[in-house]
C-alpha positions in Angstrom: -0.1 0.0 -0.2 1.2 3.7 -0.7 -0.2 6.8 0.9 0.2 10.0 0.4 -1.1 13.0 1.6 -1.6 16.5 0.7 -2.1 19.4 3.2 -1.6 23.7 4.3 -3.0 25.8 5.4 -4.0 29.0 3.4 -4.8 31.4 5.8 -3.5 33.2 8.6 -5.6 32.3 11.5 -5.5 29.6 13.9 -6.4 26.3 12.4 -9.4 24.7 14.8 -8.1 21.5 16.1 -11.0 19.4 14.7 -11.5 19.7 11.1 -13.0 17.3 8.9 -10.7 14.8 6.9 -11.5 12.8 3.7 -10.0 10.5 2.0 -10.0 8.8 -1.7 -9.1 5.1 -2.1 -7.5 3.8 -5.8 -6.4 1.2 -7.5 -3.7 2.8 -10.4 -3.6 6.6 -10.2 -2.0 9.7 -11.7 -2.2 12.6 -9.3 -2.2 16.1 -11.1 -4.3 18.6 -9.4 -7.2 16.2 -9.4 -6.7 12.5 -8.7 -7.2 11.0 -12.0 -7.5 7.3 -12.1 -6.9 4.2 -14.2 -9.8 1.8 -13.9 -8.9 -2.4 -14.0 -10.3 -5.3 -14.3 -12.2 -5.2 -10.7 -10.4 -1.9 -9.4 -11.9 1.2 -8.2 -11.6 4.6 -10.9 -11.4 8.2 -10.6 -11.5 9.7 -7.3 -10.7 13.5 -6.1 -11.5 15.0 -3.0 -10.6 19.0 -1.6 -11.0 18.9 2.7 -11.6 21.3 4.8 -12.5 24.8 6.1 -13.8 26.6 8.7 -15.1 30.2 9.8 -11.9 31.7 10.2 -9.1 29.4 8.2 -8.8 27.1 5.1 -7.1 24.2 5.2 -6.6 21.5 2.2 -5.9 18.1 3.2 -6.1 15.4 0.9 -4.9 11.5 1.5 -4.8 9.6 -1.4 -4.1 5.3 -0.6 -3.4 3.2 -2.7 -5.0 -0.4 -1.5 -3.7 -3.4 -3.3 -4.6 -6.9 -2.7 -9.0 -6.7 -2.9 -9.5 -9.8 -4.6 -6.8 -11.9 -2.8 -7.0 -10.9 1.0 -8.1 -7.7 2.1 -5.8 -5.2 1.5 -8.0 -2.5 2.9 -8.6 -4.6 6.0 -5.0 -4.7 6.4 -4.6 -1.2 6.3 -7.7 -1.0 8.8 -5.9 -2.9 11.3 -2.7 -0.6 10.7 -4.9 2.0 11.4 -4.8 4.0 8.4 -7.9 4.9 8.3 -7.8 6.2 12.1 -9.3 10.1 12.4 -10.6 10.0 9.7 -14.5 11.5 9.0 -15.7 10.8 5.3 -14.1 7.8 2.7 -14.9 8.0 -1.2 -14.7 4.9 -4.0 -15.6 4.9 -7.2 -15.8 1.3 -8.7 -16.0 0.9 -12.4 -19.2 -1.3 -14.2 -21.7 -1.7 -16.9 -24.0 1.3 -14.9 -24.1 4.4 -12.9 -25.0 4.0 -9.1 -24.2 5.8 -6.2 -25.2 2.7 -4.3 -25.1 -0.8 -5.0 -25.3 -3.6 -2.7 -22.4 -5.2 -1.8 -22.2 -8.2 -0.2 -20.3 -9.9 2.7 -18.0 -12.5 1.7 -16.2 -15.6 3.6 -13.5 -17.9 1.9 -12.8 -21.2 2.3 -10.6 -24.3 2.0 -11.8 -27.7 2.5 -8.9 -30.7 2.2 -9.3 -34.3 2.7 -7.3 -37.0 3.6 -7.2 -40.2 2.6 -5.5 -43.4 1.8 -3.8 -44.1 -1.3 -4.3 -47.6 -3.2 -3.7 -49.2 -6.3 -7.3 -48.3 -7.7 -7.3 -51.6 -9.9 -5.2 -54.2 -8.0 -6.5 -53.5 -4.4 -8.8 -50.7 -4.1 -10.3 -51.6 -1.0 -7.6 -50.7 0.8 -7.5 -47.0 -0.5 -9.6 -44.2 1.5 -11.0 -41.9 -1.5 -10.0 -38.2 -1.1 -11.6 -37.6 -4.4 -14.7 -39.1 -3.5 -14.7 -36.2 -0.6 -14.1 -34.2 -2.8 -17.2 -34.7 -5.1 -19.3 -35.6 -2.7 -19.1 -32.3 -0.7 -19.4 -30.4 -4.0 -23.1 -32.3 -4.5 -23.9 -32.0 -0.7 -23.6 -28.2 -1.7 -25.6 -28.3 -5.0 -28.8 -30.2 -2.8 -27.9 -27.6 -0.4 -29.0 -24.5 -2.7 -32.8 -25.9 -3.2 -33.0 -24.1 0.4 -30.6 -21.0 0.0 -32.0 -17.8 0.0 -32.0 -16.5 -3.7 -29.6 -13.5 -2.2 -27.4 -16.4 -1.2 -23.7 -17.8 -3.2 -21.9 -20.3 -3.3 -19.4 -21.4 -6.0 -15.9 -22.5 -5.8 -13.4 -25.2 -7.4 -11.3 -28.4 -7.1 -8.2 -26.9 -6.7 -6.7 -31.2 -6.6 -8.5 -34.2 -7.5 -5.5 -36.4 -6.8 -2.3 -37.8 -9.2 -2.5 -40.6 -11.9 -6.2 -42.4 -12.7 -5.1 -46.1 -11.2 -3.6 -44.4 -7.7 -7.0 -43.6 -4.9 -6.7 -40.2 -4.5 -5.0 -39.3 -0.5 -6.0 -35.8 -1.0 -8.3 -33.3 -2.4 -8.4 -29.6 -2.1 -11.1 -27.6 -2.8 -11.8 -23.5 -2.2 -15.3 -21.7 -2.6 -16.8 -18.0 -1.5 -19.9 -17.7 0.2 -21.7 -14.6 0.1 -24.6 -13.3 1.9 -26.1 -9.6 2.0 -25.2 -8.9 5.6 -22.8 -10.8 8.6 -25.4 -12.4 9.7 -27.2 -14.6 6.7 -23.5 -15.2 6.4 -22.8 -16.7 9.6 -25.9 -19.2 8.8 -24.9 -19.8 5.1 -21.4 -20.9 6.7 -22.6 -23.0 9.1 -24.6 -24.9 6.5 -21.6 -25.2 4.1 -19.4 -26.5 6.2 -22.0 -29.2 7.3 -21.7 -30.4 3.6 -17.9 -30.6 4.2 -17.9 -32.4 7.2 -20.5 -35.5 6.0 -18.7 -35.9 2.9 -15.7 -36.8 4.8 -18.0 -38.9 7.5 -19.1 -40.6 4.2 -16.1 -41.6 2.9 -14.1 -42.4 6.1 -11.7 -39.6 5.1 -10.0 -36.6 7.6 -10.9 -32.8 6.7 -9.3 -29.8 7.2 -11.5 -26.3 6.9 -9.8 -23.5 7.1 -11.5 -20.0 6.4 -9.9 -17.2 5.0 -7.9 -14.5 7.0 -10.1 -11.6 6.7 -13.9 -11.7 6.0 -15.5 -9.0 3.2 -18.5 -7.0 5.6 -21.4 -5.8 3.4 -20.8 -2.3 2.3 -23.2 0.0 4.9 -25.1 2.5 2.4 -25.0 6.5 3.6 -28.3 8.0 1.9 -27.1 11.7 3.3 -24.0 11.2 0.9 -25.8 9.1 -1.9 -28.3 11.7 -2.5 -25.6 14.8 -2.3 -23.4 12.6 -5.0 -26.5 11.4 -7.3 -27.2 15.4 -7.4 -23.5 16.2 -8.3 -23.8 13.2 -10.5 -26.5 14.6 -12.5 -25.1 17.9 -13.1 -22.5 16.7 -14.8 -25.0 14.8 -17.1 -24.6 11.2 -15.9 -27.4 8.7 -15.9 -28.1 6.8 -12.6 -30.0 3.5 -12.4 -33.4 3.6 -10.5 -34.1 2.5 -7.7 -35.8 -0.8 -8.4 -32.6 -1.5 -10.2 -30.5 -1.3 -7.4 -32.3 -3.8 -5.6 -33.1 -6.5 -7.1 -29.9 -6.0 -8.7 -27.1 -8.4 -8.9 -23.3 -7.2 -6.5 -20.1 -8.9 -5.9 -18.2 -8.6 -2.4 -15.1 -5.7 -1.5 -13.2 -5.0 1.4 -14.8 -1.3 1.5 -17.5 -2.9 3.3 -15.2 -3.8 5.7 -14.0 0.4 5.7 -17.5 1.3 5.7 -18.1 -0.3 9.4 -15.6 1.7 10.7 -16.0 5.7 9.1 -18.9 6.7 6.7 -18.1 6.2 2.7 -19.3 6.0 -0.5 -18.6 3.4 -3.1 -20.7 4.4 -6.3 -20.4 2.6 -9.9 -19.7 4.1 -12.8 -20.0 3.2 -16.6 -17.5 3.1 -18.7 -18.6 4.0 -22.1 -18.7 -0.6 -22.5 -21.3 -3.4 -21.6 -18.8 -5.8 -21.1 -18.6 -7.4 -18.1 -16.4 -7.2 -15.3 -13.5 -9.7 -15.0 -13.5 -10.2 -18.2 -11.0 -9.8 -21.8 -12.9 -7.2 -23.0 -13.8 -5.6 -19.9 -9.8 -5.3 -19.8 -9.7 -3.6 -22.9 -12.1 -1.2 -22.3 -11.1 -0.5 -19.0 -7.4 1.2 -20.5 -9.3 3.7 -23.4 -9.7 6.7 -23.6 -13.2 6.8 -23.9 -12.9 5.1 -19.9 -10.6 7.8 -18.8 -13.5 10.4 -19.3 -15.9 8.5 -17.5 -13.9 7.9 -15.0 -12.5 11.9 -14.5 -16.4 12.3 -14.6 -16.6 10.4 -11.7 -13.6 11.8 -9.4 -15.2 15.2 -10.0 -19.0 14.6 -8.6 -17.2 12.8 -5.6 -14.8 16.6 -5.9 -18.2 18.4 -5.4 -19.5 15.7 -2.8 -16.8 16.4 -0.3 -17.0 20.1 -1.0 -20.7 20.1 -0.2 -19.6 17.8 2.9 -17.6 20.5 4.1 -19.5 23.8 3.5 -23.8 22.3 3.9 -24.2 23.5 7.3 -24.8 20.2 9.0 -24.1 17.8 6.3 -21.3 16.2 8.2 -23.9 15.6 10.9 -26.4 14.3 8.9 -23.7 11.6 7.8 -22.6 10.9 10.9 -26.5 9.9 12.0 -26.3 7.4 9.2 -24.0 5.8 10.1 -24.7 5.8 13.3 -27.6 4.4 12.3 -27.0 1.8 9.5 -24.3 0.5 11.7 -26.2 0.0 15.1 -29.0 -2.4 13.4 -26.3 -4.1 11.3 -24.6 -5.0 14.7 -28.1 -5.9 16.6 -28.8 -8.5 13.7 -25.3 -10.0 14.1 -25.0 -10.4 17.6 -28.9 -9.7 19.2 -29.3 -9.7 22.4 -31.1 -12.3 24.6 -34.4 -10.9 26.2 -34.4 -10.9 29.8 -36.8 -14.4 31.4 -38.2 -14.0 34.8 -37.9 -17.2 37.2 -39.7 -19.8 36.4 -42.2 -18.2 33.4 -42.1 -20.2 30.2 -39.8 -22.8 31.7 -41.1 -26.1 32.8 -39.7 -30.0 33.7 -40.9 -32.3 30.9 -42.4 -35.2 31.8 -42.2 -39.1 30.2 -44.7 -41.2 29.4 
């Protein structure tokens, strides 16, 4: 990761002790007055921010934080742990897509690696001496396929068999699978994870294999919405000619996962998506080509301007920063109450009793 901070007092007045502090997150950026970003496959797009002032002094303070490893490991989560987001008031990031949206419901995600250990044996001469780890892997995969009938429409489970054995005439003694689990919230993700792990465990029991289930180091949280930031961003975007998708499309649309979700549990933020002039889908060769075009640069810069205008509104509009903070507190509290519900207290002797056997 890399970070660069720009700051300077633009008057001779005393700077107040607490000023709003804004942060832009990007992947591949060139700094030239504003932040101009090069969108790449599966990465963020343009951001540009101008920071704070007070009634008597104006302070320019911009932090541009490069955050690698979103796809593998969650670089922003490591930066959270390292204190990179401490003391910030608002965080901005934009992500290239096929449409313009101030918010999309990016979901919580959990990585899991599953290893089955069996016993090798000659598959033709004495297969009964072996314990087939590939059978366990295939059974686990099929267990998950059966589970899908009882999965909610908003849940996702997808994975691959990374290691399926060595030779056809050898009973596989080791196999490995990798899966991603996704759900709209951390609470639902924990429910889904338990169901999926039971599928893995039952495959081991059925085949006589030993199983090792290891979760990823960092779970990705769902992105918390901030209605105040979204409203202002859309207003500014429309002034620049951005055509946003409808609210129905947002609620019914597909989404992925991002470690920016974890950031939104720490500091208020906005994670809009922006059109780059192509209908190609993310994570394809066609999208990679489109993201490097001059057309994409126009849309990235326009998004950066909308973010900068939104930052200025947070600075200058009376009460807006507090509205943003209040939205953050309310949404985070609701999410945490769902994740860690408080058990109601029971009075002694109420609702409890002994069971009689017949």
